[in-house]
C-alpha positions in Angstrom: 0.0 0.0 0.0 1.5 3.4 -1.1 1.8 6.4 1.2 -1.2 8.2 -0.4 -3.5 5.4 0.4 -2.3 5.2 3.9 -2.9 9.0 4.4 -6.3 8.7 2.8 -7.3 5.8 5.0 -6.0 7.7 8.1 -7.9 10.9 7.2 -11.1 8.9 6.5 -10.8 7.2 9.9 -10.3 10.5 11.7 -13.2 12.1 9.8 -15.4 9.1 10.7 -14.4 9.4 14.4 -15.2 13.2 14.4 -18.6 12.5 12.8 -19.3 9.8 15.3 -18.3 12.0 18.2 -20.7 14.7 17.0 -23.7 12.3 17.3 -25.9 11.6 20.2 -28.6 8.9 20.7 -32.1 8.7 22.1 -33.6 5.3 22.9 -36.2 3.7 25.0 -39.5 1.8 25.1 -42.8 3.3 24.1 -45.9 2.4 26.2 -49.6 3.2 26.1 -51.7 4.2 29.1 -52.2 0.6 30.1 -48.4 0.1 30.2 -48.4 -2.1 27.1 -45.7 -1.8 24.5 -46.6 0.1 21.3 -45.2 -1.1 18.0 -44.9 0.8 14.7 -44.6 4.3 16.3 -42.9 6.7 13.9 -40.0 8.6 15.5 -38.9 11.4 13.3 -36.0 13.9 13.7 -34.0 16.0 11.2 -35.5 14.2 8.2 -34.8 10.7 9.7 -37.7 8.4 10.6 -37.5 5.1 12.4 -40.2 2.8 13.8 -40.5 1.1 17.2 -40.4 -2.7 17.1 -42.9 -5.2 18.4 -41.6 -4.6 22.0 -42.0 -0.9 21.6 -38.2 -0.4 21.5 -36.7 2.4 19.5 -33.2 4.0 19.0 -32.5 7.1 16.9 -29.3 9.0 16.1 -29.4 12.8 16.4 -26.9 15.7 16.1 -25.3 16.8 19.4 -24.8 20.2 21.0 -28.0 21.6 19.5 -31.7 21.6 20.2 -33.4 18.7 18.3 -37.1 17.9 18.3 -38.3 14.4 18.1 -41.9 13.7 16.9 -43.7 10.5 17.9 -46.7 9.6 15.8 -49.0 6.5 15.6 -52.2 5.8 13.7 -54.4 5.4 16.8 -52.6 7.6 19.4 -52.0 11.3 19.8 -48.8 12.9 18.6 -46.0 13.5 21.2 -43.0 15.7 20.8 -39.8 16.0 22.8 -36.9 18.6 22.5 -33.5 17.6 23.7 -30.0 19.0 23.7 -27.4 16.3 24.2 -23.6 16.4 24.2 -21.4 14.3 21.8 -21.8 10.6 22.4 -24.4 11.0 25.0 -27.3 8.4 25.3 -30.6 9.7 26.5 -33.1 7.0 27.8 -36.7 8.1 27.2 -39.7 5.9 27.9 -42.7 7.8 26.7 -46.4 7.0 27.5 -48.6 7.9 24.6 -52.3 8.4 25.0 -55.3 8.8 22.7 -56.7 11.9 24.4 -54.3 14.8 24.0 -51.1 15.8 22.4 -48.0 16.0 24.6 -45.0 18.3 24.3 -41.9 18.3 26.4 -38.4 19.7 26.5 -35.3 18.5 28.3 -33.4 21.6 29.3 -30.9 19.7 31.4 -29.6 17.5 28.7 -30.3 13.9 29.7 -30.7 14.7 33.4 -33.8 16.0 35.2 -33.4 19.7 36.1 -34.7 18.9 39.6 -31.4 17.1 40.2 -29.5 20.2 39.2 -31.6 22.3 41.6 -31.1 19.9 44.5 -34.7 19.0 44.7 -35.8 15.5 46.0 -38.7 14.0 44.0 -40.8 11.5 46.1 -42.5 8.6 44.4 -46.3 8.9 44.8 -46.6 5.1 45.0 -44.3 4.9 48.0 -46.4 7.6 49.7 -49.5 5.4 49.8 -47.8 2.2 50.8 -45.3 3.1 53.5 -46.8 2.6 57.0 -47.0 5.2 59.6 -49.3 6.5 62.3 -49.9 9.5 60.0 -49.3 8.0 56.6 -48.9 10.4 53.8 -46.4 12.8 52.3 -45.2 14.1 55.7 -44.6 10.5 56.8 -42.1 10.0 53.9 -40.5 13.5 54.5 -39.5 12.5 58.0 -37.3 9.7 56.6 -35.3 12.3 54.5 -32.0 13.7 55.8 -32.3 17.1 57.5 -36.0 16.5 58.3 -36.8 15.9 62.0 -39.8 15.1 64.1 -40.4 13.4 67.4 -44.2 13.2 67.2 -45.9 10.4 65.2 -49.4 12.0 65.9 -48.4 15.2 64.1 -47.8 15.9 60.4 -45.5 18.8 61.2 -41.8 18.6 60.7 -38.6 20.6 61.3 -35.9 21.1 58.7 -32.3 21.9 59.4 -32.9 23.7 62.7 -36.0 25.5 61.7 -39.5 25.1 63.3 -42.9 24.1 61.9 -43.7 27.7 60.8 -40.6 27.9 58.6 -41.7 25.5 55.9 -43.4 26.5 52.6 -46.1 24.1 51.3 -47.6 24.6 47.8 -50.3 22.6 46.0 -50.6 23.4 42.3 -48.5 26.5 42.9 -50.9 27.8 45.6 -49.6 28.3 49.1 -51.6 26.4 51.7 -51.9 27.0 55.5 -52.5 25.0 58.6 -54.9 25.9 61.5 -53.6 28.4 64.1 -54.8 27.1 67.4 -53.8 23.4 67.3 -51.5 22.7 70.3 -51.1 18.9 70.2 -50.5 16.4 67.4 -53.6 14.4 68.2 -55.8 17.4 67.4 -54.4 17.9 63.9 -56.5 15.2 62.2 -55.8 15.5 58.4 -52.9 17.1 56.5 -54.1 19.4 53.8 -52.6 17.2 51.1 -54.8 14.3 49.9 -52.4 11.6 48.7 -55.1 10.0 46.5 -54.9 13.1 44.2 -51.2 13.5 44.1 -49.2 13.3 40.8 -45.9 14.8 41.8 -44.0 15.7 45.0 -40.9 17.8 45.1 -39.0 18.8 48.3 -36.1 21.1 49.0 -34.5 21.1 52.4 -32.7 24.5 51.8 -31.0 26.7 49.3 -34.1 26.9 47.2 -34.5 29.4 44.4 -36.1 32.8 44.5 -39.3 31.7 42.8 -40.4 29.6 45.7 -41.1 32.1 48.6 -40.2 33.8 51.8 -39.5 31.2 54.4 -36.2 30.2 56.1 -36.2 26.4 55.9 -37.9 24.3 53.2 -40.2 24.0 50.3 -42.7 21.2 49.6 -44.1 21.6 46.1 -47.1 19.3 45.3 -48.9 18.8 42.0 -52.3 17.2 41.8 -52.9 15.1 38.7 -54.9 16.1 35.6 -56.9 12.9 34.7 -57.0 11.5 31.2 -59.4 8.7 31.8 -62.0 7.5 34.3 -60.7 6.1 37.5 -61.6 5.5 41.1 -59.9 4.5 44.4 -60.9 3.4 47.8 -59.0 2.8 51.1 -60.3 1.7 54.5 -58.5 1.0 57.8 -59.1 1.1 61.5 -57.9 4.7 61.4 -60.5 5.8 58.8 -60.9 5.8 55.0 -60.8 7.7 51.8 -62.2 7.6 48.3 -61.4 9.4 45.1 -62.8 9.6 41.5 -61.2 10.8 38.2 -63.7 12.2 35.6 -63.0 13.3 32.0 -65.6 14.8 29.6 -66.2 13.2 26.2 -64.5 16.1 24.4 -61.6 15.8 26.8 -61.8 19.6 27.6 -63.0 19.0 31.2 -61.4 16.9 33.8 -61.7 16.6 37.5 -60.2 14.6 40.4 -62.1 14.6 43.7 -61.3 13.0 47.0 -63.1 12.5 50.3 -61.4 11.5 53.6 -62.3 10.6 57.1 -60.0 9.9 60.0 -60.4 8.8 63.6 -57.3 8.7 65.9 -59.0 6.7 68.7 -56.9 3.6 67.9 -53.7 5.6 68.5 -54.8 7.7 71.4 -56.2 4.8 73.3 -52.8 3.3 73.4 -51.5 6.1 75.6 -51.3 6.3 79.4 -54.4 8.4 79.7 -57.8 6.6 79.6 -60.4 8.8 77.8 -63.7 9.1 76.2 -62.4 10.3 72.9 -64.6 11.2 69.9 -62.7 12.9 67.1 -64.1 13.5 63.7 -61.7 14.7 61.0 -63.1 14.9 57.5 -62.6 16.8 54.3 -63.4 17.0 50.6 -61.1 18.2 47.9 -61.4 18.7 44.2 -59.1 19.8 41.3 -61.0 20.8 38.2 -59.3 21.6 34.9 -60.8 23.1 31.7 -58.9 23.5 28.4 -60.4 26.5 26.8 -58.1 26.2 23.8 -54.6 24.8 23.1 -53.2 28.0 24.5 -55.5 28.7 27.4 -56.3 26.5 30.5 -58.3 27.1 33.6 -58.1 25.1 36.9 -59.8 25.3 40.3 -58.5 23.8 43.5 -61.0 23.6 46.4 -61.0 22.2 49.9 -63.5 22.0 52.8 -62.3 20.6 56.1 -64.0 20.1 59.4 -62.0 18.8 62.4 -64.0 18.2 65.6 -62.1 17.1 68.7 -64.0 16.0 71.8 -61.7 14.9 74.6 -62.9 13.7 78.0 -60.0 12.3 80.1 -60.9 9.9 82.8 -57.7 8.6 84.5 -54.0 8.4 83.9 -51.4 6.1 85.3 -47.7 6.7 84.4 -44.9 4.6 85.7 -41.4 6.1 85.7 -38.3 6.3 87.9 -35.6 3.6 88.2 -35.5 -0.1 89.0 -34.3 0.7 92.5 -36.8 3.5 93.0 -39.9 2.9 90.9 -42.5 5.7 91.0 -46.0 6.1 89.8 -48.3 9.0 89.0 -52.0 8.6 89.2 -54.4 11.3 88.0 -58.2 11.4 88.1 -59.9 13.8 85.8 -63.2 15.8 85.6 -64.3 17.9 82.7 -63.7 17.9 78.9 -62.2 19.6 75.9 -64.2 20.7 72.8 -62.2 21.9 69.8 -63.3 22.6 66.3 -61.4 23.8 63.3 -63.4 24.5 60.1 -61.4 25.6 57.1 -62.5 26.6 53.6 -60.0 27.0 50.7 -60.4 27.8 47.0 -58.0 28.8 44.3 -58.5 29.7 40.7 -55.6 29.5 38.2 -55.5 30.4 34.5 -52.5 29.7 32.2 -52.1 31.3 28.8 -49.4 30.4 26.3 -48.6 33.7 24.6 -46.1 31.8 22.4 -44.4 28.4 22.5 -41.6 30.0 24.6 -43.7 32.4 26.7 -46.5 31.7 29.1 -48.2 33.7 31.9 -50.4 32.7 34.9 -52.8 34.4 37.1 -53.6 32.8 40.4 -56.2 33.9 43.0 -56.9 32.1 46.3 -59.0 32.5 49.5 -58.4 30.7 52.8 -60.9 31.0 55.6 -60.7 29.3 59.0 -62.9 29.5 62.1 -61.4 27.8 65.1 -62.4 27.4 68.8 -60.6 25.8 71.7 -62.7 25.4 74.8 -61.8 23.3 77.8 -62.4 23.0 81.5 -60.4 20.1 83.0 -59.7 19.4 86.7 -56.9 16.9 87.4 -56.3 15.6 90.9 -53.1 13.7 91.2 -51.2 11.4 93.6 -47.5 10.9 93.3 -45.6 8.2 95.2 -43.0 5.5 95.5 -44.3 2.1 94.2 -43.6 -1.1 96.0 -41.3 -3.0 93.6 -42.4 -6.3 95.1 -46.1 -5.8 94.7 -46.2 -3.8 91.4 -46.3 -0.3 90.2 -50.1 0.5 90.1 -51.3 3.5 92.0 -53.0 1.3 94.5 -49.6 -0.2 95.4 -48.0 3.1 96.5 -46.1 2.5 99.7 -45.2 6.2 100.3 -47.1 9.2 98.9 -44.7 12.0 97.9 -47.3 14.5 96.8 -51.0 15.2 96.3 -52.7 18.1 94.6 -54.9 19.3 91.8 -54.7 21.4 88.6 -57.6 23.2 86.9 -57.2 24.4 83.3 -59.6 26.7 81.5 -59.7 28.1 78.0 -62.1 30.0 75.7 -59.9 30.7 72.7 -61.6 31.7 69.4 -60.1 32.7 66.1 -61.4 33.8 62.7 -58.9 34.3 59.9 -59.4 35.3 56.2 -56.4 35.2 53.9 -56.7 36.4 50.3 -54.0 36.2 47.6 -53.7 37.3 44.0 -50.5 36.5 42.0 -49.2 37.0 38.4 -46.4 34.8 37.1 -44.5 34.6 33.9 -42.0 32.3 32.2 -39.9 33.1 29.1 -37.6 30.7 27.4 -34.7 31.5 25.1 -32.3 29.1 23.5 -30.2 28.5 26.6 -31.8 30.8 29.2 -35.1 31.2 31.0 -36.6 34.1 32.8 -39.2 33.7 35.5 -41.0 36.5 37.4 -44.0 37.1 39.6 -45.9 39.7 41.6 -48.3 38.9 44.5 -50.6 40.7 46.9 -51.8 39.2 50.1 -54.3 40.5 52.7 -54.7 38.8 56.1 -57.6 39.6 58.4 -57.3 38.0 61.8 -59.9 38.2 64.7 -58.5 36.5 67.8 -59.6 36.1 71.4 -57.3 34.5 73.9 -58.7 33.6 77.4 -56.9 30.8 79.2 -55.8 30.3 82.8 -54.4 27.6 85.1 -54.7 27.1 88.8 -52.5 24.7 90.7 -52.5 23.6 94.3 -50.4 21.1 96.2 -51.7 19.5 99.4 -54.5 22.1 99.4 -52.2 25.1 99.2 -52.5 27.4 96.1 -49.3 27.8 94.0 -48.6 31.4 93.0 -47.3 32.3 89.5 -43.6 31.3 89.1 -42.4 34.5 87.5 -44.3 37.3 89.3 -44.0 36.8 93.0 -46.9 38.6 94.6 -45.9 38.0 98.2 -43.5 35.6 100.1 -45.1 32.2 100.2 -43.7 29.7 102.8 -46.7 27.3 102.9 -47.4 25.0 104.6 -45.1 26.1 107.4 -46.5 29.6 107.6 -50.0 30.8 106.5 -50.0 32.8 103.3 -51.8 36.1 103.5 -51.1 37.5 100.0 -53.7 37.7 97.2 -54.4 34.5 95.3 -53.6 34.5 91.6 -53.8 32.0 88.7 -50.6 30.1 88.1 -50.9 31.2 84.4 -53.3 33.8 83.0 -53.4 35.0 79.4 -56.1 37.3 78.1 -56.1 39.3 74.9 -58.4 40.4 72.0 -56.7 41.1 68.7 -58.3 42.4 65.5 -55.5 42.7 62.9 -55.1 43.3 59.2 -51.8 42.6 57.4 -51.2 43.8 53.8 -48.3 42.3 51.9 -46.8 43.0 48.5 -44.1 40.5 47.2 -42.4 39.6 43.9 -39.5 37.8 42.4 -37.4 37.7 39.2 -35.1 34.8 38.3 -32.8 34.0 35.4 -31.7 30.5 34.6 -29.0 29.5 32.1 -27.4 26.3 30.8 -24.1 26.4 29.0 -20.7 24.6 28.7 -17.3 25.3 30.4 -15.0 23.3 28.2 -16.7 19.9 27.9 -18.5 20.2 31.3 -22.2 21.2 31.6 -23.0 24.1 33.9 -26.2 25.7 35.1 -26.6 29.2 36.6 -29.5 30.6 38.5 -29.6 34.2 39.8 -32.7 35.7 41.4 -34.1 38.0 44.0 -37.3 38.4 46.0 -38.8 41.4 47.7 -41.6 41.8 50.2 -43.2 44.9 51.9 -45.8 44.6 54.6 -47.8 46.5 57.2 -49.7 45.4 60.3 -52.7 47.4 61.3 -55.4 47.1 64.0 -53.4 47.5 67.2 -53.2 50.4 69.6 -49.7 51.0 68.2 -49.7 51.5 64.5 -47.2 49.3 62.7 -44.7 50.8 60.4 -44.3 49.6 56.8 -41.3 47.3 56.4 -39.6 45.9 53.3 -36.8 43.4 52.6 -34.9 42.2 49.5 -33.7 38.6 49.3 -31.0 37.9 46.6 -30.3 34.2 45.9 -28.0 32.3 43.5 -27.2 28.7 42.5 -24.4 27.2 40.4 -24.3 23.5 39.3 -21.7 21.7 37.2 -21.6 18.2 35.7 -17.9 17.5 34.9 -17.1 15.5 31.8 -16.2 12.5 33.8 -16.9 8.8 33.4 -18.7 9.0 36.7 -22.1 10.6 36.7 -21.7 13.4 39.2 -23.2 16.8 39.7 -21.9 19.4 42.1 -24.1 22.3 43.5 -23.5 25.5 45.4 -26.4 27.6 46.6 -26.1 30.8 48.5 -28.6 33.5 49.4 -30.0 36.0 51.9 -33.4 34.6 53.1 -36.0 36.6 55.0 -39.1 35.4 56.8 -41.5 38.3 57.3 -43.7 37.6 60.4 -47.0 35.7 60.1 -49.7 36.3 62.8 -48.3 33.6 65.1 -44.9 35.4 65.1 -46.5 38.7 66.0 -48.3 37.5 69.1 -46.2 37.5 72.3 -46.3 35.2 75.4 -49.1 37.3 76.9 -51.2 37.1 73.7 -50.6 40.7 72.6 -49.6 41.6 69.1 -46.4 43.5 68.4 -46.9 45.1 64.9 -43.3 46.0 64.5 -41.7 42.5 64.7 -39.1 42.4 62.0 -38.4 39.7 59.5 -36.0 37.0 60.6 -32.9 36.9 58.4 -30.7 34.0 57.4 -27.6 33.8 55.2 -27.7 30.3 53.7 -24.9 28.4 52.1 -25.4 24.8 50.8 -22.8 22.7 49.0 -24.1 19.4 47.5 -23.0 16.5 45.4 -25.2 13.9 43.6 -23.5 10.7 42.4 -25.4 8.2 40.3 -23.8 4.8 40.0 -24.5 1.1 39.4 -24.3 -1.6 42.0 -25.4 -5.2 41.6 -26.4 -4.1 38.0 -29.0 -1.8 39.5 -29.2 2.0 39.8 -28.3 3.9 43.0 -27.8 7.5 44.0 -25.6 8.9 46.8 -26.4 12.5 47.8 -24.3 14.6 50.2 -25.0 18.1 51.4 -23.2 20.5 53.8 -25.0 23.5 55.0 -24.5 26.6 57.2 -27.1 29.2 58.2 -26.3 32.5 60.0 -29.5 34.0 61.5 -30.1 37.5 62.8 -33.2 39.3 64.1 -34.3 36.0 65.5 -37.7 35.8 67.1 -37.1 33.3 69.9 -39.8 30.7 70.7 -40.7 27.7 72.8 -42.4 24.5 71.6 -45.0 22.6 73.6 -46.1 19.5 71.6 -46.8 21.3 68.3 -47.8 24.7 69.6 -45.1 27.4 69.1 -45.1 30.5 71.4 -43.0 33.4 70.3 -41.4 36.2 72.3 -42.5 38.6 69.4 -39.2 40.5 69.4 -36.0 40.3 67.4 -33.5 40.2 70.3 -31.5 37.1 69.3 -29.1 35.7 66.8 -28.5 32.1 65.9 -26.8 29.6 63.6 -27.4 26.2 62.2 -24.9 23.9 60.6 -24.9 20.3 59.5 -24.2 17.5 57.1 -26.8 15.2 55.4 -26.3 11.9 53.5 -28.8 9.8 51.6 -28.3 6.6 49.7 -31.3 5.4 47.6 -31.8 2.8 44.9 -33.0 -0.7 44.2 -31.7 -2.7 47.2 -34.4 -5.1 46.1 -34.9 -5.4 42.3 -38.0 -3.4 41.2 -38.4 -1.4 44.5 -36.8 1.8 45.7 -35.5 2.1 49.2 -33.2 4.5 51.0 -31.1 5.2 54.1 -30.6 8.7 55.5 -28.2 10.1 58.0 -28.0 13.7 59.3 -26.0 15.7 61.8 -27.3 19.1 63.0 -26.2 21.7 65.5 -28.2 24.9 66.1 -27.8 27.4 68.8 -29.1 30.9 69.7 -27.8 33.9 71.6 -30.6 35.9 73.3 -29.8 39.4 74.4 -26.0 38.5 74.3 -26.4 36.1 77.2 -24.4 33.4 75.3 -25.2 30.6 72.9 -27.5 27.8 74.0 -29.3 25.0 72.1 -32.4 26.0 70.2 -35.7 24.0 70.7 -35.0 22.3 67.4 -31.4 21.2 68.1 -31.8 17.5 67.2 -28.2 16.5 66.8 -28.3 13.1 65.1 -30.8 11.5 62.8 -31.0 8.1 61.1 -33.8 6.8 59.0 -34.5 3.9 56.7 -37.3 3.3 54.3 -37.2 -0.3 52.9 -39.5 -2.0 50.5 -39.2 -5.7 49.8 -41.3 -8.8 48.8 -41.2 -12.4 49.9 -39.0 -14.4 47.5 -41.3 -17.4 47.2 -44.5 -15.3 47.3 -43.7 -12.0 45.3 -47.3 -10.8 45.7 -46.7 -10.3 49.5 -45.0 -7.0 49.9 -43.1 -5.8 53.0 -42.6 -2.1 53.9 -40.4 -0.9 56.8 -40.2 2.7 58.1 -37.5 3.2 60.7 -36.5 6.5 62.4 -34.1 7.3 65.1 -33.6 10.9 66.4 -31.5 12.1 69.4 -33.5 13.9 72.0 -34.7 17.5 71.5 -34.3 20.2 74.1 -37.7 20.3 75.7 -39.8 19.1 78.5 -38.8 22.0 80.8 -41.5 23.9 82.6 -43.0 26.6 80.3 -42.0 29.4 82.6 -38.4 28.3 83.0 -35.5 30.4 81.9 -33.5 28.2 79.4 -30.3 29.9 80.5 -30.9 28.6 84.0 -32.4 25.3 83.3 -32.6 23.3 80.0 -33.7 19.7 79.7 -33.4 17.2 76.9 -36.0 14.6 76.1 -35.0 11.0 75.5 -34.0 9.8 72.1 -36.9 9.2 69.7 -37.0 5.6 68.3 -39.7 4.2 66.2 -40.2 1.4 63.7 -43.4 0.8 61.7 -43.8 -2.2 59.4 -46.5 -3.2 56.9 -47.3 -6.4 55.1 -49.6 -6.4 52.0 -51.0 -9.1 49.9 -51.3 -7.7 46.4 -54.0 -9.3 44.4 -53.7 -7.0 41.4 -51.2 -4.3 40.4 -49.9 -2.8 37.1 -47.6 -5.7 36.5 -50.2 -8.4 37.0 -53.4 -6.8 35.7 -53.1 -8.4 32.2 -52.8 -11.8 33.8 -56.0 -11.6 35.7 -59.4 -13.0 34.6 -63.0 -12.4 35.7 -63.9 -9.7 38.2 -60.2 -9.0 39.1 -59.6 -7.5 35.6 -61.8 -4.6 36.6 -59.2 -3.4 39.1 -55.9 -1.7 38.4 -54.8 -2.3 42.1 -56.2 -4.4 44.8 -54.5 -5.3 48.1 -55.1 -6.2 51.8 -52.5 -5.4 54.4 -51.6 -5.5 58.1 -49.6 -2.7 59.7 -47.8 -2.7 63.1 -47.0 0.7 64.4 -44.2 1.1 66.9 -43.1 -2.6 66.4 -40.7 -2.6 69.4 -43.1 -0.7 71.7 -40.6 2.1 72.4 -41.7 4.7 75.0 -41.2 8.0 73.3 -42.0 11.2 75.3 -43.2 14.5 73.7 -43.2 16.7 76.8 -43.2 16.4 80.6 -45.9 17.0 83.2 -44.4 18.9 86.1 -45.8 17.9 89.5 -45.1 20.0 92.6 -44.9 18.9 96.2 -45.3 21.8 98.6 -43.9 19.9 101.5 -40.5 18.9 100.0 -40.4 21.9 97.6 -39.6 19.5 94.8 -40.8 19.3 91.3 -41.0 16.0 89.4 -40.9 15.6 85.6 -43.3 12.9 84.5 -42.9 12.1 80.8 -45.9 12.3 78.5 -45.5 9.2 76.4 -46.6 8.9 72.8 -48.3 5.8 71.3 -47.4 2.2 72.1 -47.6 -0.8 69.8 -50.7 -0.7 67.6 -52.1 -3.1 65.0 -54.0 -1.8 61.9 -55.6 -3.5 58.9 -55.8 -1.6 55.6 -57.6 -2.4 52.4 -56.8 -0.6 49.0 -58.6 -0.8 45.7 -58.2 1.3 42.5 -60.2 1.1 39.3 
């Protein structure tokens, strides 16, 4: 072979390699709505058309480093399009589901990776939400297994994120902010979370460092989307804790669709497992609907509505709590008179309209109204006896061999609240070739009518106990008679009529580009909010804040699939009504917004293990907080000082490993370390009420090898103890107590008669179901005694106080039935 032929061959080989390197590939399996493979689908791009085979498989070659549109067409299904931008040699796996009701269009801005991964957002599988057991099953039950998310109360749906409290979490449903009732003070009063899991299509969660478009809170964002039905469907669930039902409806012309759900819950099964024996009659019920109407291809309307009624009737009878040590066992016996009647009625409605001005520009107008009427009325007399139990005879109150203290406590409340919150918001989204602009403006008006009237009287051995903070006169009972005036141990009375007007907005710019051969994403944005509090004797001044935020992500051109993220920003939380009300019930209209400088550094690593997909996520975070409004937590009630006299910080490290530990199922393990402290009036740093140092959680899904239709679900959480359980009046700088570690494991077993994988194999009446299962759940499998607070009992003779733990639920069995058409 002469030299010219060698050179020609070499040039041809190099040219071929260059051409090959400039190509990318899209491949996958095409399914219909019944999850069946679709053959003979035409996949077209840049003048090239291929067809899917009998198994629905397709593979097409496309140019790299440019936006390419793929068109999917079939004789009996609606057209689908997808726009991608892939780098040289990249393979994008795409498994579309085609339907016969509407055309679908999509664009992959983040090359072959979901943009939520770039933003550091965790997406939760809606199927796991419904299956994983928990005393309060649902989205919040799953959140509590994620790193950085803490809770020590299985009766509550509230959660704390990276050192923040319950009021620092944003919750959206269909882009509309939702609210929780104001007066609830214990987890067993909560009833139902706003979110109906039967209606959910998508759940996204960010534990910090979230973008400017989301809102003005310090800790987290939970962004939920309800589904838009494309066919008729129905579901039903029943258990010892209540039941739910939902229905999907679609009009003949496909323009109208609606999903509606009804729920009922009764916590008696859980409450009856506690130390206190009660006549307990709760009724928690709601109805929700999401209605969609396609006016045209460019214009859509939707309505989200909710009516909820929570009635809580609580009549305690007796309580017997054993505590102490093996050498000195003790027992507290309490006999009650009276009852508590609470009711929370909430009404919520939101109307959203979306208009596509052009394929790259759309705008939205959202209006919402939230109305809640709440009452908390109780008169409960508790007469107690505290003593040493005879270890040989037992630890019942009848077996007390030495009485340490006797006394009584009378609690009274007539608290009523009426709140009306109205919102109107305009949002826009503009897309360019490699950039996007998002912006919005919002007005909120909050009208609050609140009456607080609650007091507590305590006596020990017949002698009245004076207030702990204000000493009216020296009291040396029982050794000397007390001649000063009698006063309630605690007494709070206030009437507040307030109106709060808020204006807020945001602008955010996103860009995707390349640095060398590495993909990078930039996000820069800012929020502003101005507000004024009216209706108090002292007129509130108008306040305003600006919150700049930024995010940078990079995917290096490595063999390993890694993304690195850095988020930083100045976050403000303007005060809501709860934060304006001080310990005496009075409103301070000039409470400033709490401020936090957040820095989050994260890494996502996708890899293969055992020939299955796994992801390892690591995040390091630091928050520097100023103008802090200090608070105390009693069960789930937060009481603020309503000032800004503190500074604080939170720092930590979170890990999460998730993937298919068992083929065909997703499980994960989470670990988190947190330290958060505050400095009030320069007295020094002490632990904040949310300082839960260590967290370990595991969510595991499995099936029996020889009986794959029997599924097993394990939900395990371990949290170190929170600062808490101290008397409400105590100065945390003089006395601070920590509760015991929180340990809980819930397990569920389900016999699956029909699911998406076996539906085609069924015959007869079973073919009518898409899912059908019957299960058994065991809550608190190991019967751990977890305490949420302490009851403090005084003995006037010894001048001692005793902390008696208020235990949560013990081991409970539940049966659950699920069906979906």
